[in-house]
Z-matrix of the N, CA and C atoms (Angstrom, degrees):
N
C 1 1.410
C 2 1.518 1 112.65
N 3 1.335 2 114.32 1 -38.08
C 4 1.461 3 118.35 2 178.92
C 5 1.519 4 111.28 3 -63.50
N 6 1.345 5 116.47 4 -36.58
C 7 1.445 6 119.08 5 178.90
C 8 1.510 7 112.07 6 -65.63
N 9 1.332 8 115.50 7 -40.26
C 10 1.458 9 119.66 8 178.89
C 11 1.496 10 112.07 9 -61.38
N 12 1.336 11 115.71 10 -45.60
C 13 1.481 12 121.26 11 178.63
C 14 1.521 13 110.38 12 -63.27
N 15 1.337 14 115.62 13 -42.21
C 16 1.466 15 119.76 14 179.14
C 17 1.516 16 111.36 15 -61.30
N 18 1.342 17 117.62 16 -45.09
C 19 1.452 18 121.04 17 179.74
C 20 1.520 19 111.60 18 -67.87
N 21 1.327 20 117.62 19 -34.65
C 22 1.463 21 119.29 20 176.45
C 23 1.524 22 110.22 21 -66.31
N 24 1.321 23 118.62 22 -41.20
C 25 1.453 24 121.45 23 177.84
C 26 1.531 25 112.01 24 -64.32
N 27 1.342 26 115.13 25 -40.79
C 28 1.478 27 118.85 26 178.84
C 29 1.517 28 108.37 27 -66.34
N 30 1.337 29 117.95 28 -41.09
C 31 1.492 30 119.08 29 179.04
C 32 1.514 31 111.20 30 -64.04
N 33 1.323 32 117.67 31 -40.03
C 34 1.474 33 120.18 32 179.40
C 35 1.521 34 109.95 33 -66.57
N 36 1.292 35 118.12 34 -37.35
C 37 1.461 36 120.76 35 176.41
C 38 1.500 37 111.61 36 -63.32
N 39 1.337 38 116.31 37 -43.18
C 40 1.467 39 120.94 38 177.41
C 41 1.530 40 111.42 39 -63.69
N 42 1.306 41 117.13 40 -39.09
C 43 1.474 42 120.13 41 179.35
C 44 1.513 43 111.02 42 -65.73
N 45 1.328 44 116.50 43 -40.05
C 46 1.455 45 119.95 44 -179.14
C 47 1.504 46 113.04 45 -68.61
N 48 1.301 47 117.53 46 -26.01
C 49 1.478 48 120.48 47 -175.85
C 50 1.509 49 113.05 48 -88.85
N 51 1.341 50 117.87 49 -8.61
C 52 1.460 51 120.58 50 -177.71
C 53 1.528 52 109.58 51 -113.74
N 54 1.342 53 115.87 52 140.27
C 55 1.480 54 117.85 53 174.86
C 56 1.559 55 108.14 54 -68.46
N 57 1.281 56 116.20 55 134.81
C 58 1.455 57 119.58 56 -176.04
C 59 1.537 58 109.03 57 -99.27
N 60 1.302 59 114.42 58 142.94
C 61 1.459 60 120.07 59 174.98
C 62 1.526 61 110.95 60 -65.15
N 63 1.307 62 116.75 61 -27.11
C 64 1.488 63 120.64 62 -179.98
C 65 1.515 64 110.26 63 -69.04
N 66 1.322 65 119.24 64 -20.53
C 67 1.457 66 122.20 65 -178.71
C 68 1.513 67 111.88 66 -83.48
N 69 1.278 68 118.09 67 -16.78
C 70 1.472 69 120.27 68 -177.07
C 71 1.508 70 110.79 69 -84.47
N 72 1.334 71 114.29 70 142.93
C 73 1.475 72 118.48 71 176.51
C 74 1.500 73 109.39 72 -70.17
N 75 1.305 74 114.65 73 136.74
C 76 1.470 75 119.69 74 178.01
C 77 1.507 76 108.48 75 -129.41
N 78 1.306 77 114.74 76 156.17
C 79 1.466 78 119.98 77 176.49
C 80 1.523 79 107.62 78 -86.88
N 81 1.337 80 112.68 79 120.93
C 82 1.471 81 117.92 80 179.65
C 83 1.532 82 107.51 81 -149.79
N 84 1.301 83 114.22 82 160.15
C 85 1.466 84 120.58 83 176.79
C 86 1.526 85 108.42 84 -75.68
N 87 1.321 86 118.47 85 133.85
C 88 1.461 87 117.57 86 176.31
C 89 1.503 88 112.29 87 -70.07
N 90 1.318 89 115.26 88 154.23
C 91 1.466 90 121.56 89 178.59
C 92 1.493 91 111.96 90 83.52
N 93 1.300 92 115.92 91 -164.54
C 94 1.447 93 122.58 92 177.99
C 95 1.528 94 114.07 93 87.80
N 96 1.304 95 115.26 94 -172.71
C 97 1.475 96 121.06 95 -176.33
C 98 1.528 97 113.06 96 -61.96
N 99 1.340 98 119.65 97 -43.21
C 100 1.479 99 118.11 98 -178.72
C 101 1.534 100 111.09 99 -61.16
N 102 1.313 101 118.28 100 -44.69
C 103 1.461 102 121.03 101 -179.48
C 104 1.544 103 110.28 102 -65.21
N 105 1.364 104 115.04 103 -35.23
C 106 1.472 105 118.24 104 177.54
C 107 1.536 106 111.00 105 -64.01
N 108 1.335 107 116.28 106 -49.42
C 109 1.449 108 120.37 107 -179.54
C 110 1.560 109 113.06 108 -62.98
N 111 1.298 110 114.55 109 -40.12
C 112 1.459 111 119.99 110 179.92
C 113 1.527 112 109.57 111 -66.85
N 114 1.302 113 116.42 112 -42.10
C 115 1.478 114 120.60 113 176.36
C 116 1.495 115 113.11 114 -62.83
N 117 1.330 116 117.22 115 -37.90
C 118 1.477 117 120.25 116 177.95
C 119 1.512 118 112.13 117 -70.60
N 120 1.303 119 117.68 118 -38.86
C 121 1.468 120 121.53 119 -174.84
C 122 1.546 121 111.71 120 -83.69
N 123 1.339 122 118.52 121 -40.98
C 124 1.437 123 120.66 122 -172.35
C 125 1.526 124 115.33 123 -114.34
N 126 1.301 125 117.73 124 -7.19
C 127 1.452 126 120.23 125 175.11
C 128 1.548 127 113.87 126 109.09
N 129 1.298 128 113.36 127 170.61
C 130 1.468 129 121.57 128 -176.89
C 131 1.512 130 113.23 129 -60.79
N 132 1.331 131 117.94 130 -47.92
C 133 1.448 132 121.18 131 -177.64
C 134 1.499 133 112.27 132 -56.04
N 135 1.304 134 116.86 133 -47.29
C 136 1.466 135 121.72 134 -177.44
C 137 1.530 136 110.09 135 -68.22
N 138 1.334 137 117.50 136 -39.91
C 139 1.470 138 121.52 137 178.87
C 140 1.524 139 110.91 138 -63.72
N 141 1.307 140 117.48 139 -42.83
C 142 1.489 141 120.55 140 178.19
C 143 1.516 142 112.31 141 -68.20
N 144 1.315 143 116.46 142 -36.96
C 145 1.471 144 117.34 143 179.86
C 146 1.535 145 109.35 144 -73.96
N 147 1.335 146 118.97 145 -27.20
C 148 1.452 147 121.47 146 173.73
C 149 1.532 148 109.28 147 -62.13
N 150 1.343 149 116.39 148 -39.42
C 151 1.472 150 120.00 149 178.41
C 152 1.517 151 111.54 150 -66.36
N 153 1.316 152 118.49 151 -25.28
C 154 1.489 153 121.87 152 176.71
C 155 1.509 154 112.87 153 -83.96
N 156 1.299 155 118.31 154 -3.98
C 157 1.455 156 121.79 155 178.21
C 158 1.505 157 115.72 156 104.49
N 159 1.326 158 117.18 157 0.76
C 160 1.442 159 120.13 158 178.55
C 161 1.532 160 110.12 159 -78.70
N 162 1.315 161 115.87 160 147.74
C 163 1.439 162 120.85 161 176.06
C 164 1.511 163 111.37 162 -94.04
N 165 1.313 164 116.48 163 -174.61
C 166 1.452 165 121.63 164 176.40
C 167 1.505 166 109.99 165 -98.61
N 168 1.317 167 116.55 166 139.26
C 169 1.444 168 122.04 167 177.25
C 170 1.525 169 108.10 168 -76.82
N 171 1.312 170 116.59 169 155.61
C 172 1.496 171 119.87 170 -176.94
C 173 1.502 172 110.32 171 -59.67
N 174 1.343 173 118.26 172 -29.70
C 175 1.446 174 119.04 173 178.75
C 176 1.522 175 110.98 174 -66.30
N 177 1.320 176 116.39 175 -35.71
C 178 1.430 177 120.02 176 179.19
C 179 1.546 178 111.76 177 -69.98
N 180 1.322 179 116.62 178 -37.00
C 181 1.473 180 118.96 179 176.62
C 182 1.497 181 109.79 180 -65.35
N 183 1.331 182 117.16 181 -42.54
C 184 1.463 183 120.43 182 -177.03
C 185 1.540 184 111.60 183 -71.28
N 186 1.305 185 118.38 184 -15.32
C 187 1.474 186 121.44 185 -178.48
C 188 1.505 187 112.96 186 -66.47
N 189 1.328 188 118.77 187 -14.39
C 190 1.473 189 119.29 188 179.66
C 191 1.515 190 112.09 189 -87.40
N 192 1.350 191 117.64 190 -4.58
C 193 1.490 192 121.98 191 178.83
C 194 1.512 193 108.59 192 -86.21
N 195 1.334 194 119.89 193 124.95
C 196 1.457 195 120.48 194 177.92
C 197 1.510 196 111.93 195 -58.91
N 198 1.312 197 116.81 196 147.75
C 199 1.428 198 128.52 197 -179.23
C 200 1.569 199 110.09 198 73.51
N 201 1.298 200 117.23 199 -43.97
C 202 1.471 201 119.82 200 175.58
C 203 1.506 202 110.47 201 -62.51
N 204 1.341 203 116.51 202 -37.39
C 205 1.457 204 120.84 203 -178.20
C 206 1.529 205 111.35 204 -63.85
N 207 1.319 206 117.78 205 -31.27
C 208 1.473 207 118.66 206 176.83
C 209 1.498 208 110.95 207 -67.31
N 210 1.305 209 117.24 208 -43.34
C 211 1.467 210 121.62 209 178.83
C 212 1.536 211 109.49 210 -62.24
N 213 1.320 212 116.85 211 -43.25
C 214 1.468 213 121.43 212 -179.17
C 215 1.532 214 110.17 213 -67.42
N 216 1.317 215 118.11 214 -35.70
C 217 1.465 216 120.40 215 179.14
C 218 1.533 217 110.13 216 -66.21
N 219 1.304 218 117.39 217 -41.70
C 220 1.452 219 121.81 218 177.05
C 221 1.533 220 109.49 219 -64.98
N 222 1.344 221 116.90 220 -41.84
C 223 1.460 222 121.51 221 177.48
C 224 1.510 223 111.23 222 -60.99
N 225 1.315 224 118.04 223 -42.30
C 226 1.463 225 122.19 224 178.13
C 227 1.528 226 111.14 225 -66.49
N 228 1.349 227 116.41 226 -38.70
C 229 1.456 228 120.13 227 177.02
C 230 1.507 229 113.02 228 -62.67
N 231 1.330 230 116.52 229 -40.69
C 232 1.468 231 121.43 230 176.92
C 233 1.497 232 109.83 231 -64.43
N 234 1.339 233 117.84 232 -41.32
C 235 1.434 234 120.83 233 178.39
C 236 1.510 235 112.65 234 -64.74
N 237 1.340 236 116.24 235 -38.88
C 238 1.468 237 120.61 236 176.66
C 239 1.530 238 113.01 237 -68.19
N 240 1.316 239 115.37 238 -33.86
C 241 1.461 240 119.49 239 179.91
C 242 1.522 241 112.30 240 -69.78
N 243 1.328 242 116.82 241 -17.03
C 244 1.444 243 120.69 242 179.90
C 245 1.516 244 113.43 243 -72.51
N 246 1.327 245 117.12 244 -12.20
C 247 1.463 246 120.07 245 176.47
C 248 1.509 247 115.04 246 89.58
N 249 1.338 248 118.52 247 6.04
C 250 1.450 249 119.85 248 -178.64
C 251 1.522 250 109.91 249 -74.54
N 252 1.311 251 117.39 250 142.93
C 253 1.479 252 122.46 251 -179.61
C 254 1.524 253 109.62 252 -91.82
N 255 1.341 254 116.07 253 165.46
C 256 1.446 255 121.04 254 177.82
C 257 1.516 256 112.85 255 -60.96
N 258 1.328 257 114.97 256 -38.30
C 259 1.482 258 120.15 257 179.26
C 260 1.517 259 111.51 258 -66.20
N 261 1.330 260 117.23 259 -42.22
C 262 1.474 261 120.89 260 176.32
C 263 1.536 262 111.18 261 -62.91
N 264 1.352 263 116.18 262 -41.06
C 265 1.449 264 120.43 263 178.06
C 266 1.517 265 111.73 264 -62.38
N 267 1.332 266 116.46 265 -43.40
C 268 1.454 267 120.31 266 179.76
C 269 1.524 268 111.04 267 -65.50
N 270 1.325 269 119.25 268 -37.64
C 271 1.461 270 121.48 269 177.77
C 272 1.523 271 110.74 270 -67.25
N 273 1.288 272 116.76 271 -36.58
C 274 1.481 273 122.64 272 -177.29
C 275 1.517 274 110.35 273 -73.87
N 276 1.329 275 117.26 274 -45.27
C 277 1.468 276 121.80 275 -172.04
C 278 1.525 277 115.25 276 -104.84
N 279 1.309 278 117.26 277 -1.05
C 280 1.451 279 121.18 278 -176.25
C 281 1.498 280 113.00 279 90.15
N 282 1.290 281 115.12 280 139.25
C 283 1.446 282 122.26 281 -175.17
C 284 1.526 283 111.09 282 -85.90
N 285 1.315 284 119.29 283 9.09
C 286 1.447 285 120.26 284 -176.54
C 287 1.522 286 113.68 285 -73.69
N 288 1.341 287 118.14 286 -19.18
C 289 1.450 288 118.99 287 177.99
C 290 1.510 289 112.44 288 -125.07
N 291 1.331 290 118.92 289 -8.67
C 292 1.441 291 120.84 290 179.51
C 293 1.448 292 111.89 291 -123.45
């Protein structure tokens, strides 16, 4: 079990250090099966932003992994409790995914 957790942490570190293709804006048709699945799995906001050309942040991809999603939910809650607005977050992290 310790090895699995260690490899998961190493993988997450590698993912955070590399720019992801999912974070880049791409030209795509709005709607369809991808937007449907993304809306079902991650919610309305993410599905609608997918239709506008935004990608998914690595935190959103990792949210489908059991146990990891709990940690990410707490992390998101702490970030929200800090009082930062969506516009400030987009300026800080780039508007390509948010």
